N, CA and C atoms of all chains as a GROMACS GRO file, in nm:
protein
  657
    1GLU      N    1   7.940  11.294   6.726
    1GLU     CA    2   8.051  11.262   6.636
    1GLU      C    3   8.160  11.369   6.652
    2THR      N    4   8.279  11.325   6.695
    2THR     CA    5   8.385  11.422   6.722
    2THR      C    6   8.478  11.440   6.606
    3GLY      N    7   8.471  11.352   6.505
    3GLY     CA    8   8.564  11.359   6.394
    3GLY      C    9   8.686  11.271   6.413
    4VAL      N   10   8.693  11.202   6.525
    4VAL     CA   11   8.804  11.109   6.551
    4VAL      C   12   8.745  10.968   6.558
    5THR      N   13   8.795  10.880   6.475
    5THR     CA   14   8.740  10.744   6.464
    5THR      C   15   8.842  10.642   6.510
    6GLN      N   16   8.799  10.554   6.597
    6GLN     CA   17   8.887  10.448   6.646
    6GLN      C   18   8.830  10.311   6.610
    7THR      N   19   8.917  10.223   6.568
    7THR     CA   20   8.879  10.084   6.541
    7THR      C   21   8.986   9.990   6.594
    8PRO      N   22   8.944   9.870   6.639
    8PRO     CA   23   8.806   9.828   6.660
    8PRO      C   24   8.747   9.892   6.786
    9ARG      N   25   8.620   9.879   6.810
    9ARG     CA   26   8.558   9.930   6.932
    9ARG      C   27   8.587   9.837   7.049
   10HIS      N   28   8.594   9.708   7.018
   10HIS     CA   29   8.622   9.608   7.122
   10HIS      C   30   8.726   9.510   7.069
   11LEU      N   31   8.815   9.466   7.159
   11LEU     CA   32   8.918   9.372   7.120
   11LEU      C   33   8.949   9.281   7.237
   12VAL      N   34   8.948   9.151   7.209
   12VAL     CA   35   8.988   9.052   7.309
   12VAL      C   36   9.110   8.982   7.253
   13MET      N   37   9.216   8.974   7.330
   13MET     CA   38   9.336   8.909   7.281
   13MET      C   39   9.406   8.831   7.391
   14GLY      N   40   9.478   8.728   7.349
   14GLY     CA   41   9.558   8.651   7.441
   14GLY      C   42   9.692   8.718   7.462
   15MET      N   43   9.764   8.674   7.562
   15MET     CA   44   9.890   8.739   7.597
   15MET      C   45   9.998   8.719   7.491
   16THR      N   46   9.982   8.621   7.403
   16THR     CA   47  10.085   8.599   7.302
   16THR      C   48  10.048   8.660   7.167
   17ASN      N   49   9.930   8.719   7.159
   17ASN     CA   50   9.885   8.776   7.031
   17ASN      C   51   9.955   8.907   6.998
   18LYS      N   52   9.948   8.943   6.869
   18LYS     CA   53   9.988   9.077   6.823
   18LYS      C   54   9.866   9.138   6.756
   19LYS      N   55   9.832   9.257   6.800
   19LYS     CA   56   9.719   9.327   6.740
   19LYS      C   57   9.753   9.474   6.729
   20SER      N   58   9.671   9.548   6.654
   20SER     CA   59   9.692   9.692   6.641
   20SER      C   60   9.561   9.768   6.657
   21LEU      N   61   9.570   9.881   6.724
   21LEU     CA   62   9.458   9.974   6.734
   21LEU      C   63   9.480  10.086   6.634
   22LYS      N   64   9.370  10.132   6.575
   22LYS     CA   65   9.381  10.237   6.474
   22LYS      C   66   9.300  10.359   6.514
   23CYS      N   67   9.356  10.475   6.483
   23CYS     CA   68   9.288  10.602   6.507
   23CYS      C   69   9.302  10.688   6.382
   24GLU      N   70   9.192  10.753   6.346
   24GLU     CA   71   9.192  10.834   6.224
   24GLU      C   72   9.117  10.964   6.248
   25GLN      N   73   9.175  11.074   6.203
   25GLN     CA   74   9.105  11.203   6.212
   25GLN      C   75   9.128  11.281   6.084
   26HIS      N   76   9.023  11.349   6.040
   26HIS     CA   77   9.032  11.435   5.922
   26HIS      C   78   8.988  11.575   5.958
   27LEU      N   79   9.038  11.617   6.075
   27LEU     CA   80   9.006  11.751   6.126
   27LEU      C   81   9.116  11.850   6.092
   28GLY      N   82   9.222  11.801   6.028
   28GLY     CA   83   9.334  11.888   5.995
   28GLY      C   84   9.426  11.916   6.113
   29HIS      N   85   9.414  11.836   6.217
   29HIS     CA   86   9.499  11.855   6.335
   29HIS      C   87   9.635  11.791   6.314
   30ASN      N   88   9.735  11.849   6.380
   30ASN     CA   89   9.870  11.798   6.366
   30ASN      C   90   9.923  11.727   6.490
   31ALA      N   91   9.844  11.722   6.594
   31ALA     CA   92   9.887  11.655   6.717
   31ALA      C   93   9.786  11.548   6.753
   32MET      N   94   9.837  11.431   6.789
   32MET     CA   95   9.751  11.320   6.828
   32MET      C   96   9.807  11.252   6.951
   33TYR      N   97   9.715  11.200   7.032
   33TYR     CA   98   9.752  11.144   7.162
   33TYR      C   99   9.693  11.004   7.178
   34TRP      N  100   9.761  10.920   7.255
   34TRP     CA  101   9.703  10.796   7.308
   34TRP      C  102   9.690  10.809   7.459
   35TYR      N  103   9.569  10.777   7.509
   35TYR     CA  104   9.544  10.772   7.652
   35TYR      C  105   9.498  10.631   7.690
   36LYS      N  106   9.528  10.593   7.814
   36LYS     CA  107   9.477  10.468   7.870
   36LYS      C  108   9.382  10.504   7.984
   37GLN      N  109   9.263  10.443   7.980
   37GLN     CA  110   9.167  10.465   8.087
   37GLN      C  111   9.133  10.331   8.152
   38SER      N  112   9.182  10.314   8.274
   38SER     CA  113   9.152  10.192   8.350
   38SER      C  114   9.042  10.222   8.450
   39ALA      N  115   8.973  10.118   8.490
   39ALA     CA  116   8.864  10.135   8.587
   39ALA      C  117   8.917  10.197   8.716
   40LYS      N  118   8.848  10.300   8.762
   40LYS     CA  119   8.876  10.365   8.890
   40LYS      C  120   9.016  10.425   8.896
   41LYS      N  121   9.070  10.463   8.782
   41LYS     CA  122   9.201  10.529   8.778
   41LYS      C  123   9.190  10.654   8.692
   42PRO      N  124   9.276  10.754   8.715
   42PRO     CA  125   9.274  10.872   8.627
   42PRO      C  126   9.320  10.836   8.486
   43LEU      N  127   9.283  10.920   8.393
   43LEU     CA  128   9.332  10.905   8.257
   43LEU      C  129   9.484  10.911   8.255
   44GLU      N  130   9.546  10.817   8.183
   44GLU     CA  131   9.692  10.815   8.175
   44GLU      C  132   9.734  10.851   8.033
   45LEU      N  133   9.810  10.958   8.020
   45LEU     CA  134   9.865  10.992   7.890
   45LEU      C  135   9.977  10.894   7.857
   46MET      N  136   9.970  10.836   7.737
   46MET     CA  137  10.072  10.739   7.697
   46MET      C  138  10.173  10.802   7.601
   47PHE      N  139  10.123  10.848   7.488
   47PHE     CA  140  10.211  10.901   7.383
   47PHE      C  141  10.151  11.028   7.325
   48VAL      N  142  10.242  11.117   7.279
   48VAL     CA  143  10.201  11.237   7.208
   48VAL      C  144  10.280  11.244   7.078
   49TYR      N  145  10.209  11.272   6.969
   49TYR     CA  146  10.273  11.294   6.840
   49TYR      C  147  10.238  11.433   6.790
   50ASN      N  148  10.340  11.506   6.746
   50ASN     CA  149  10.321  11.636   6.683
   50ASN      C  150  10.386  11.630   6.544
   51PHE      N  151  10.310  11.662   6.443
   51PHE     CA  152  10.360  11.659   6.306
   51PHE      C  153  10.434  11.526   6.278
   52LYS      N  154  10.370  11.417   6.318
   52LYS     CA  155  10.417  11.280   6.295
   52LYS      C  156  10.537  11.240   6.380
   53GLU      N  157  10.588  11.330   6.461
   53GLU     CA  158  10.702  11.297   6.545
   53GLU      C  159  10.657  11.274   6.689
   54GLN      N  160  10.711  11.169   6.751
   54GLN     CA  161  10.676  11.142   6.890
   54GLN      C  162  10.744  11.245   6.979
   55THR      N  163  10.665  11.318   7.056
   55THR     CA  164  10.721  11.421   7.142
   55THR      C  165  10.706  11.387   7.290
   56GLU      N  166  10.631  11.283   7.319
   56GLU     CA  167  10.617  11.243   7.459
   56GLU      C  168  10.590  11.094   7.468
   57ASN      N  169  10.659  11.030   7.561
   57ASN     CA  170  10.637  10.890   7.593
   57ASN      C  171  10.641  10.881   7.744
   58ASN      N  172  10.526  10.857   7.805
   58ASN     CA  173  10.519  10.859   7.950
   58ASN      C  174  10.556  10.725   8.013
   59SER      N  175  10.680  10.685   7.988
   59SER     CA  176  10.733  10.561   8.047
   59SER      C  177  10.643  10.442   8.019
   60VAL      N  178  10.600  10.434   7.895
   60VAL     CA  179  10.510  10.325   7.857
   60VAL      C  180  10.594  10.200   7.824
   61PRO      N  181  10.553  10.083   7.871
   61PRO     CA  182  10.628   9.960   7.841
   61PRO      C  183  10.640   9.937   7.692
   62SER      N  184  10.749   9.872   7.652
   62SER     CA  185  10.777   9.853   7.509
   62SER      C  186  10.680   9.757   7.442
   63ARG      N  187  10.597   9.689   7.518
   63ARG     CA  188  10.497   9.603   7.455
   63ARG      C  189  10.387   9.685   7.386
   64PHE      N  190  10.388   9.817   7.411
   64PHE     CA  191  10.304   9.912   7.338
   64PHE      C  192  10.394   9.989   7.242
   65SER      N  193  10.364   9.984   7.114
   65SER     CA  194  10.448  10.050   7.015
   65SER      C  195  10.362  10.139   6.926
   66PRO      N  196  10.375  10.271   6.938
   66PRO     CA  197  10.293  10.359   6.855
   66PRO      C  198  10.356  10.381   6.718
   67GLU      N  199  10.270  10.420   6.624
   67GLU     CA  200  10.317  10.453   6.490
   67GLU      C  201  10.228  10.564   6.435
   68CYS      N  202  10.291  10.664   6.375
   68CYS     CA  203  10.215  10.776   6.317
   68CYS      C  204  10.266  10.800   6.175
   69PRO      N  205  10.208  10.732   6.075
   69PRO     CA  206  10.258  10.744   5.938
   69PRO      C  207  10.229  10.879   5.875
   70ASN      N  208  10.122  10.945   5.922
   70ASN     CA  209  10.089  11.079   5.872
   70ASN      C  210  10.003  11.149   5.976
   71SER      N  211   9.974  11.274   5.955
   71SER     CA  212   9.904  11.352   6.058
   71SER      C  213   9.762  11.306   6.082
   72SER      N  214   9.708  11.225   5.993
   72SER     CA  215   9.568  11.183   6.006
   72SER      C  216   9.552  11.047   6.073
   73HIS      N  217   9.659  10.972   6.083
   73HIS     CA  218   9.649  10.835   6.133
   73HIS      C  219   9.747  10.809   6.245
   74LEU      N  220   9.699  10.734   6.342
   74LEU     CA  221   9.782  10.695   6.456
   74LEU      C  222   9.748  10.551   6.490
   75PHE      N  223   9.852  10.471   6.511
   75PHE     CA  224   9.832  10.331   6.546
   75PHE      C  225   9.896  10.302   6.681
   76LEU      N  226   9.844  10.199   6.746
   76LEU     CA  227   9.908  10.146   6.867
   76LEU      C  228   9.920   9.996   6.849
   77HIS      N  229  10.044   9.952   6.829
   77HIS     CA  230  10.071   9.810   6.808
   77HIS      C  231  10.092   9.743   6.944
   78LEU      N  232  10.026   9.629   6.960
   78LEU     CA  233  10.024   9.559   7.089
   78LEU      C  234  10.089   9.422   7.074
   79HIS      N  235  10.175   9.388   7.169
   79HIS     CA  236  10.249   9.261   7.158
   79HIS      C  237  10.280   9.209   7.298
   80THR      N  238  10.245   9.083   7.322
   80THR     CA  239  10.268   9.015   7.452
   80THR      C  240  10.220   9.100   7.568
   81LEU      N  241  10.092   9.137   7.562
   81LEU     CA  242  10.034   9.218   7.670
   81LEU      C  243  10.006   9.133   7.794
   82GLN      N  244   9.981   9.203   7.903
   82GLN     CA  245   9.949   9.141   8.030
   82GLN      C  246   9.803   9.168   8.065
   83PRO      N  247   9.743   9.087   8.150
   83PRO     CA  248   9.603   9.111   8.188
   83PRO      C  249   9.579   9.251   8.244
   84GLU      N  250   9.678   9.307   8.312
   84GLU     CA  251   9.659   9.442   8.368
   84GLU      C  252   9.657   9.552   8.261
   85ASP      N  253   9.686   9.515   8.137
   85ASP     CA  254   9.676   9.611   8.027
   85ASP      C  255   9.533   9.625   7.976
   86SER      N  256   9.443   9.544   8.028
   86SER     CA  257   9.302   9.556   7.991
   86SER      C  258   9.251   9.693   8.034
   87ALA      N  259   9.194   9.765   7.939
   87ALA     CA  260   9.152   9.903   7.966
   87ALA      C  261   9.082   9.957   7.842
   88LEU      N  262   9.034  10.080   7.853
   88LEU     CA  263   8.983  10.154   7.737
   88LEU      C  264   9.097  10.242   7.686
   89TYR      N  265   9.130  10.227   7.558
   89TYR     CA  266   9.237  10.307   7.498
   89TYR      C  267   9.174  10.414   7.411
   90LEU      N  268   9.206  10.536   7.446
   90LEU     CA  269   9.145  10.652   7.380
   90LEU      C  270   9.247  10.725   7.297
   91CYS      N  271   9.205  10.762   7.178
   91CYS     CA  272   9.286  10.846   7.091
   91CYS      C  273   9.225  10.986   7.090
   92ALA      N  274   9.309  11.085   7.077
   92ALA     CA  275   9.259  11.223   7.070
   92ALA      C  276   9.347  11.303   6.975
   93SER      N  277   9.286  11.402   6.911
   93SER     CA  278   9.364  11.498   6.834
   93SER      C  279   9.340  11.636   6.893
   94VAL      N  280   9.435  11.724   6.869
   94VAL     CA  281   9.432  11.857   6.930
   94VAL      C  282   9.413  11.964   6.824
   95GLY      N  283   9.318  12.052   6.849
   95GLY     CA  284   9.298  12.166   6.762
   95GLY      C  285   9.231  12.278   6.839
   96GLY      N  286   9.273  12.401   6.816
   96GLY     CA  287   9.212  12.514   6.886
   96GLY      C  288   9.226  12.505   7.036
   97GLY      N  289   9.333  12.440   7.082
   97GLY     CA  290   9.357  12.432   7.226
   97GLY      C  291   9.269  12.333   7.299
   98GLN      N  292   9.202  12.245   7.230
   98GLN     CA  293   9.121  12.144   7.297
   98GLN      C  294   9.139  12.009   7.231
   99LEU      N  295   9.106  11.906   7.307
   99LEU     CA  296   9.118  11.769   7.258
   99LEU      C  297   8.985  11.720   7.203
  100PHE      N  298   8.993  11.648   7.094
  100PHE     CA  299   8.878  11.580   7.036
  100PHE      C  300   8.906  11.431   7.048
  101PHE      N  301   8.819  11.360   7.121
  101PHE     CA  302   8.843  11.219   7.150
  101PHE      C  303   8.765  11.127   7.058
  102GLY      N  304   8.825  11.010   7.030
  102GLY     CA  305   8.752  10.901   6.970
  102GLY      C  306   8.672  10.828   7.078
  103SER      N  307   8.593  10.730   7.034
  103SER     CA  308   8.510  10.654   7.128
  103SER      C  309   8.588  10.549   7.205
  104GLY      N  310   8.710  10.523   7.159
  104GLY     CA  311   8.794  10.430   7.233
  104GLY      C  312   8.786  10.287   7.184
  105THR      N  313   8.887  10.210   7.219
  105THR     CA  314   8.888  10.065   7.200
  105THR      C  315   8.890  10.001   7.337
  106GLN      N  316   8.789   9.920   7.365
  106GLN     CA  317   8.786   9.848   7.493
  106GLN      C  318   8.865   9.720   7.475
  107LEU      N  319   8.979   9.711   7.540
  107LEU     CA  320   9.070   9.598   7.524
  107LEU      C  321   9.062   9.506   7.644
  108SER      N  322   9.048   9.378   7.617
  108SER     CA  323   9.053   9.276   7.722
  108SER      C  324   9.166   9.179   7.690
  109VAL      N  325   9.258   9.162   7.781
  109VAL     CA  326   9.370   9.070   7.764
  109VAL      C  327   9.348   8.949   7.853
  110LEU      N  328   9.342   8.832   7.789
  110LEU     CA  329   9.311   8.711   7.865
  110LEU      C  330   9.437   8.635   7.900
  111GLY      N  331  10.433  12.123   8.868
  111GLY     CA  332  10.368  12.126   8.738
  111GLY      C  333  10.221  12.153   8.749
  112ASP      N  334  10.157  12.171   8.635
  112ASP     CA  335  10.012  12.197   8.634
  112ASP      C  336   9.935  12.073   8.680
  113SER      N  337   9.826  12.096   8.752
  113SER     CA  338   9.745  11.984   8.798
  113SER      C  339   9.602  12.028   8.823
  114VAL      N  340   9.514  11.929   8.827
  114VAL     CA  341   9.372  11.954   8.849
  114VAL      C  342   9.323  11.860   8.959
  115THR      N  343   9.247  11.914   9.052
  115THR     CA  344   9.188  11.833   9.158
  115THR      C  345   9.037  11.851   9.153
  116GLN      N  346   8.966  11.742   9.139
  116GLN     CA  347   8.821  11.754   9.137
  116GLN      C  348   8.758  11.665   9.242
  117MET      N  349   8.634  11.698   9.275
  117MET     CA  350   8.561  11.631   9.379
  117MET      C  351   8.552  11.482   9.349
  118GLU      N  352   8.575  11.402   9.451
  118GLU     CA  353   8.564  11.258   9.433
  118GLU      C  354   8.419  11.218   9.431
  119GLY      N  355   8.388  11.115   9.355
  119GLY     CA  356   8.252  11.064   9.356
  119GLY      C  357   8.247  10.933   9.429
  120PRO      N  358   8.149  10.852   9.399
  120PRO     CA  359   8.042  10.885   9.306
  120PRO      C  360   7.938  10.977   9.368
  121VAL      N  361   7.867  11.048   9.279
  121VAL     CA  362   7.760  11.135   9.321
  121VAL      C  363   7.629  11.078   9.269
  122THR      N  364   7.532  11.062   9.356
  122THR     CA  365   7.401  11.010   9.318
  122THR      C  366   7.295  11.113   9.352
  123LEU      N  367   7.214  11.146   9.253
  123LEU     CA  368   7.113  11.251   9.269
  123LEU      C  369   6.979  11.202   9.217
  124SER      N  370   6.873  11.271   9.258
  124SER     CA  371   6.742  11.250   9.198
  124SER      C  372   6.722  11.349   9.085
  125GLU      N  373   6.636  11.312   8.992
  125GLU     CA  374   6.605  11.404   8.881
  125GLU      C  375   6.560  11.538   8.936
  126GLU      N  376   6.597  11.644   8.866
  126GLU     CA  377   6.564  11.783   8.896
  126GLU      C  378   6.643  11.838   9.015
  127ALA      N  379   6.735  11.761   9.070
  127ALA     CA  380   6.820  11.812   9.177
  127ALA      C  381   6.928  11.903   9.120
  128PHE      N  382   6.991  11.980   9.209
  128PHE     CA  383   7.100  12.070   9.172
  128PHE      C  384   7.232  11.994   9.182
  129LEU      N  385   7.315  12.010   9.079
  129LEU     CA  386   7.444  11.940   9.076
  129LEU      C  387   7.558  12.041   9.083
  130THR      N  388   7.654  12.013   9.169
  130THR     CA  389   7.780  12.087   9.171
  130THR      C  390   7.893  11.987   9.179
  131ILE      N  391   7.992  12.005   9.093
  131ILE     CA  392   8.115  11.926   9.100
  131ILE      C  393   8.229  12.026   9.114
  132ASN      N  394   8.301  12.017   9.224
  132ASN     CA  395   8.410  12.112   9.249
  132ASN      C  396   8.536  12.075   9.173
  133CYS      N  397   8.604  12.177   9.124
  133CYS     CA  398   8.731  12.159   9.055
  133CYS      C  399   8.822  12.275   9.090
  134THR      N  400   8.944  12.245   9.132
  134THR     CA  401   9.045  12.348   9.154
  134THR      C  402   9.170  12.310   9.077
  135TYR      N  403   9.250  12.410   9.046
  135TYR     CA  404   9.366  12.382   8.962
  135TYR      C  405   9.490  12.453   9.016
  136THR      N  406   9.604  12.402   8.972
  136THR     CA  407   9.733  12.464   8.998
  136THR      C  408   9.802  12.480   8.864
  137ALA      N  409   9.843  12.603   8.836
  137ALA     CA  410   9.910  12.628   8.708
  137ALA      C  411  10.005  12.745   8.722
  138THR      N  412  10.113  12.740   8.648
  138THR     CA  413  10.211  12.849   8.654
  138THR      C  414  10.177  12.960   8.556
  139GLY      N  415  10.104  12.927   8.451
  139GLY     CA  416  10.071  13.025   8.349
  139GLY      C  417   9.925  13.066   8.355
  140TYR      N  418   9.867  13.086   8.238
  140TYR     CA  419   9.726  13.126   8.227
  140TYR      C  420   9.654  13.022   8.142
  141PRO      N  421   9.614  12.913   8.204
  141PRO     CA  422   9.559  12.801   8.125
  141PRO      C  423   9.416  12.827   8.079
  142SER      N  424   9.374  12.749   7.980
  142SER     CA  425   9.233  12.736   7.947
  142SER      C  426   9.178  12.621   8.031
  143LEU      N  427   9.052  12.630   8.066
  143LEU     CA  428   8.990  12.529   8.153
  143LEU      C  429   8.872  12.465   8.080
  144PHE      N  430   8.854  12.336   8.108
  144PHE     CA  431   8.754  12.259   8.035
  144PHE      C  432   8.678  12.167   8.131
  145TRP      N  433   8.558  12.133   8.091
  145TRP     CA  434   8.488  12.018   8.146
  145TRP      C  435   8.457  11.924   8.030
  146TYR      N  436   8.498  11.798   8.047
  146TYR     CA  437   8.467  11.693   7.952
  146TYR      C  438   8.367  11.597   8.017
  147VAL      N  439   8.284  11.535   7.934
  147VAL     CA  440   8.188  11.437   7.984
  147VAL      C  441   8.205  11.306   7.908
  148GLN      N  442   8.195  11.197   7.979
  148GLN     CA  443   8.205  11.064   7.918
  148GLN      C  444   8.080  10.985   7.952
  149TYR      N  445   7.997  10.963   7.851
  149TYR     CA  446   7.878  10.881   7.869
  149TYR      C  447   7.917  10.732   7.861
  150PRO      N  448   7.838  10.645   7.918
  150PRO     CA  449   7.873  10.502   7.921
  150PRO      C  450   7.906  10.448   7.783
  151GLY      N  451   8.021  10.381   7.771
  151GLY     CA  452   8.061  10.319   7.646
  151GLY      C  453   8.115  10.414   7.541
  152GLU      N  454   8.139  10.539   7.579
  152GLU     CA  455   8.186  10.638   7.483
  152GLU      C  456   8.319  10.698   7.525
  153GLY      N  457   8.379  10.773   7.432
  153GLY     CA  458   8.498  10.851   7.465
  153GLY      C  459   8.458  10.981   7.532
  154LEU      N  460   8.554  11.067   7.555
  154LEU     CA  461   8.527  11.194   7.621
  154LEU      C  462   8.480  11.298   7.520
  155GLN      N  463   8.382  11.377   7.561
  155GLN     CA  464   8.333  11.486   7.476
  155GLN      C  465   8.349  11.617   7.551
  156LEU      N  466   8.385  11.721   7.478
  156LEU     CA  467   8.394  11.851   7.541
  156LEU      C  468   8.254  11.899   7.580
  157LEU      N  469   8.237  11.937   7.706
  157LEU     CA  470   8.109  11.989   7.754
  157LEU      C  471   8.109  12.141   7.748
  158LEU      N  472   8.212  12.202   7.805
  158LEU     CA  473   8.223  12.348   7.800
  158LEU      C  474   8.366  12.387   7.829
  159LYS      N  475   8.396  12.514   7.801
  159LYS     CA  476   8.532  12.562   7.825
  159LYS      C  477   8.532  12.710   7.856
  160ALA      N  478   8.642  12.757   7.916
  160ALA     CA  479   8.663  12.899   7.942
  160ALA      C  480   8.811  12.926   7.923
  161THR      N  481   8.843  13.032   7.854
  161THR     CA  482   8.983  13.054   7.818
  161THR      C  483   9.052  13.162   7.899
  162LYS      N  484   8.976  13.243   7.976
  162LYS     CA  485   9.042  13.343   8.058
  162LYS      C  486   8.958  13.371   8.182
  163ALA      N  487   9.019  13.438   8.276
  163ALA     CA  488   8.955  13.466   8.405
  163ALA      C  489   8.822  13.538   8.386
  164ASP      N  490   8.724  13.494   8.466
  164ASP     CA  491   8.588  13.548   8.469
  164ASP      C  492   8.502  13.503   8.351
  165ASP      N  493   8.560  13.430   8.256
  165ASP     CA  494   8.478  13.372   8.149
  165ASP      C  495   8.384  13.268   8.209
  166LYS      N  496   8.265  13.258   8.153
  166LYS     CA  497   8.170  13.154   8.191
  166LYS      C  498   8.146  13.066   8.071
  167GLY      N  499   8.171  12.936   8.088
  167GLY     CA  500   8.137  12.840   7.984
  167GLY      C  501   8.001  12.780   8.014
  168SER      N  502   7.923  12.753   7.909
  168SER     CA  503   7.791  12.695   7.932
  168SER      C  504   7.752  12.607   7.814
  169ASN      N  505   7.677  12.501   7.845
  169ASN     CA  506   7.631  12.409   7.741
  169ASN      C  507   7.535  12.310   7.805
  170LYS      N  508   7.426  12.280   7.740
  170LYS     CA  509   7.328  12.179   7.784
  170LYS      C  510   7.281  12.205   7.927
  171GLY      N  511   7.273  12.329   7.967
  171GLY     CA  512   7.227  12.362   8.102
  171GLY      C  513   7.336  12.363   8.206
  172PHE      N  514   7.455  12.319   8.169
  172PHE     CA  515   7.571  12.321   8.260
  172PHE      C  516   7.644  12.455   8.247
  173GLU      N  517   7.701  12.500   8.361
  173GLU     CA  518   7.779  12.623   8.361
  173GLU      C  519   7.902  12.606   8.449
  174ALA      N  520   8.007  12.679   8.415
  174ALA     CA  521   8.125  12.685   8.500
  174ALA      C  522   8.193  12.818   8.475
  175THR      N  523   8.238  12.883   8.583
  175THR     CA  524   8.303  13.013   8.571
  175THR      C  525   8.448  13.002   8.612
  176TYR      N  526   8.536  13.056   8.532
  176TYR     CA  527   8.680  13.056   8.554
  176TYR      C  528   8.711  13.160   8.663
  177ARG      N  529   8.746  13.111   8.782
  177ARG     CA  530   8.775  13.200   8.895
  177ARG      C  531   8.924  13.195   8.924
  178LYS      N  532   8.992  13.301   8.883
  178LYS     CA  533   9.138  13.303   8.901
  178LYS      C  534   9.173  13.323   9.049
  179GLU      N  535   9.091  13.402   9.119
  179GLU     CA  536   9.125  13.434   9.258
  179GLU      C  537   9.117  13.311   9.349
  180THR      N  538   9.029  13.216   9.314
  180THR     CA  539   9.016  13.094   9.394
  180THR      C  540   9.070  12.972   9.318
  181THR      N  541   9.128  12.996   9.202
  181THR     CA  542   9.178  12.889   9.112
  181THR      C  543   9.078  12.775   9.102
  182SER      N  544   8.955  12.811   9.066
  182SER     CA  545   8.850  12.712   9.061
  182SER      C  546   8.771  12.720   8.931
  183PHE      N  547   8.703  12.610   8.901
  183PHE     CA  548   8.620  12.602   8.779
  183PHE      C  549   8.510  12.500   8.808
  184HIS      N  550   8.424  12.533   8.902
  184HIS     CA  551   8.322  12.439   8.949
  184HIS      C  552   8.211  12.424   8.845
  185LEU      N  553   8.166  12.302   8.826
  185LEU     CA  554   8.059  12.273   8.730
  185LEU      C  555   7.925  12.270   8.802
  186GLU      N  556   7.823  12.334   8.743
  186GLU     CA  557   7.691  12.338   8.806
  186GLU      C  558   7.582  12.315   8.701
  187LYS      N  559   7.474  12.252   8.749
  187LYS     CA  560   7.353  12.242   8.668
  187LYS      C  561   7.235  12.249   8.763
  188GLY      N  562   7.138  12.330   8.726
  188GLY     CA  563   7.028  12.357   8.817
  188GLY      C  564   6.928  12.244   8.832
  189SER      N  565   6.910  12.165   8.728
  189SER     CA  566   6.807  12.061   8.733
  189SER      C  567   6.853  11.944   8.645
  190VAL      N  568   6.905  11.840   8.707
  190VAL     CA  569   6.965  11.732   8.629
  190VAL      C  570   6.858  11.634   8.579
  191GLN      N  571   6.894  11.562   8.474
  191GLN     CA  572   6.808  11.460   8.416
  191GLN      C  573   6.881  11.325   8.419
  192VAL      N  574   6.805  11.220   8.402
  192VAL     CA  575   6.866  11.086   8.400
  192VAL      C  576   6.975  11.079   8.293
  193SER      N  577   6.953  11.147   8.183
  193SER     CA  578   7.048  11.145   8.071
  193SER      C  579   7.180  11.216   8.103
  194ASP      N  580   7.187  11.284   8.216
  194ASP     CA  581   7.312  11.348   8.259
  194ASP      C  582   7.404  11.251   8.333
  195SER      N  583   7.359  11.130   8.354
  195SER     CA  584   7.443  11.028   8.420
  195SER      C  585   7.565  11.002   8.334
  196ALA      N  586   7.682  11.024   8.389
  196ALA     CA  587   7.807  11.014   8.312
  196ALA      C  588   7.924  11.036   8.408
  197VAL      N  589   8.043  11.030   8.351
  197VAL     CA  590   8.163  11.068   8.426
  197VAL      C  591   8.208  11.205   8.375
  198TYR      N  592   8.236  11.296   8.467
  198TYR     CA  593   8.271  11.433   8.433
  198TYR      C  594   8.418  11.457   8.471
  199PHE      N  595   8.493  11.513   8.375
  199PHE     CA  596   8.635  11.539   8.396
  199PHE      C  597   8.663  11.689   8.383
  200CYS      N  598   8.730  11.743   8.483
  200CYS     CA  599   8.780  11.879   8.475
  200CYS      C  600   8.921  11.872   8.414
  201ALA      N  601   8.957  11.970   8.333
  201ALA     CA  602   9.088  11.966   8.268
  201ALA      C  603   9.139  12.108   8.247
  202LEU      N  604   9.270  12.119   8.240
  202LEU     CA  605   9.329  12.247   8.204
  202LEU      C  606   9.430  12.227   8.093
  203TYR      N  607   9.446  12.328   8.012
  203TYR     CA  608   9.542  12.324   7.902
  203TYR      C  609   9.630  12.446   7.908
  204ASP      N  610   9.760  12.420   7.930
  204ASP     CA  611   9.857  12.527   7.922
  204ASP      C  612   9.944  12.493   7.802
  205TYR      N  613  10.051  12.423   7.822
  205TYR     CA  614  10.127  12.371   7.708
  205TYR      C  615  10.088  12.227   7.680
  206LYS      N  616  10.016  12.164   7.774
  206LYS     CA  617   9.958  12.032   7.752
  206LYS      C  618   9.835  12.018   7.839
  207LEU      N  619   9.758  11.915   7.812
  207LEU     CA  620   9.632  11.897   7.883
  207LEU      C  621   9.653  11.812   8.007
  208SER      N  622   9.597  11.858   8.120
  208SER     CA  623   9.600  11.782   8.245
  208SER      C  624   9.457  11.757   8.288
  209PHE      N  625   9.425  11.631   8.322
  209PHE     CA  626   9.290  11.593   8.360
  209PHE      C  627   9.279  11.568   8.510
  210GLY      N  628   9.161  11.596   8.564
  210GLY     CA  629   9.128  11.548   8.696
  210GLY      C  630   9.092  11.401   8.689
  211ALA      N  631   9.067  11.342   8.804
  211ALA     CA  632   9.045  11.197   8.812
  211ALA      C  633   8.906  11.157   8.764
  212GLY      N  634   8.817  11.251   8.748
  212GLY     CA  635   8.681  11.218   8.703
  212GLY      C  636   8.586  11.200   8.819
  213THR      N  637   8.462  11.241   8.799
  213THR     CA  638   8.356  11.225   8.900
  213THR      C  639   8.238  11.155   8.834
  214THR      N  640   8.201  11.040   8.888
  214THR     CA  641   8.088  10.966   8.834
  214THR      C  642   7.958  11.019   8.892
  215VAL      N  643   7.868  11.057   8.805
  215VAL     CA  644   7.738  11.110   8.847
  215VAL      C  645   7.628  11.016   8.799
  216THR      N  646   7.543  10.977   8.891
  216THR     CA  647   7.427  10.894   8.858
  216THR      C  648   7.301  10.970   8.898
  217VAL      N  649   7.212  10.986   8.802
  217VAL     CA  650   7.086  11.055   8.829
  217VAL      C  651   6.973  10.952   8.824
  218ARG      N  652   6.896  10.945   8.931
  218ARG     CA  653   6.787  10.848   8.940
  218ARG      C  654   6.653  10.915   8.914
  219ALA      N  655   6.567  10.843   8.844
  219ALA     CA  656   6.433  10.896   8.812
  219ALA      C  657   6.346  10.904   8.937
   0.00000   0.00000   0.00000
């Protein structure tokens, strides 16, 4: 148990659906990240939030929309995704110079 | 910019074999170095870390030494178990975290 909780664990959606991924941490950390992990590819950093402000967006398509209402919660809103967006989406928070990861949401886009 | 290069896999071993996964890094500053492990169906977990040159990180029988002169942080375990089957990621943290591509390790009974 890392202290970072992601829901849902698994999600199947059609290309016209709208869904949201949720990440929650109560570790007192002020920085949270979204990563994408595709099969046989390196981890891709998507977004970074520090003190609820987005400080990094790694050229992520607008069909991915992050939201950070407070330092404990991070969302990733999904809209009109493509099959190639199927991947494991990992949330992490930063404290003491290291990342604490959630278990991820395994997303399948049909 | 900062980057991490780690040994490509997959690596397949028998139980009780010796495991080494090579990792080298490029950094302009003095980063902290990490090994993360990802078991099947899970997120990444911190395995061990070292924050300065010559530090040795260790956990669950795994060790890695921060070698500034060779810019390396190789992961080793003397006798692996089936339960060590996972993907291993080398990472460095300076002002942000940079990951290697990951090495898949499979240990057979």
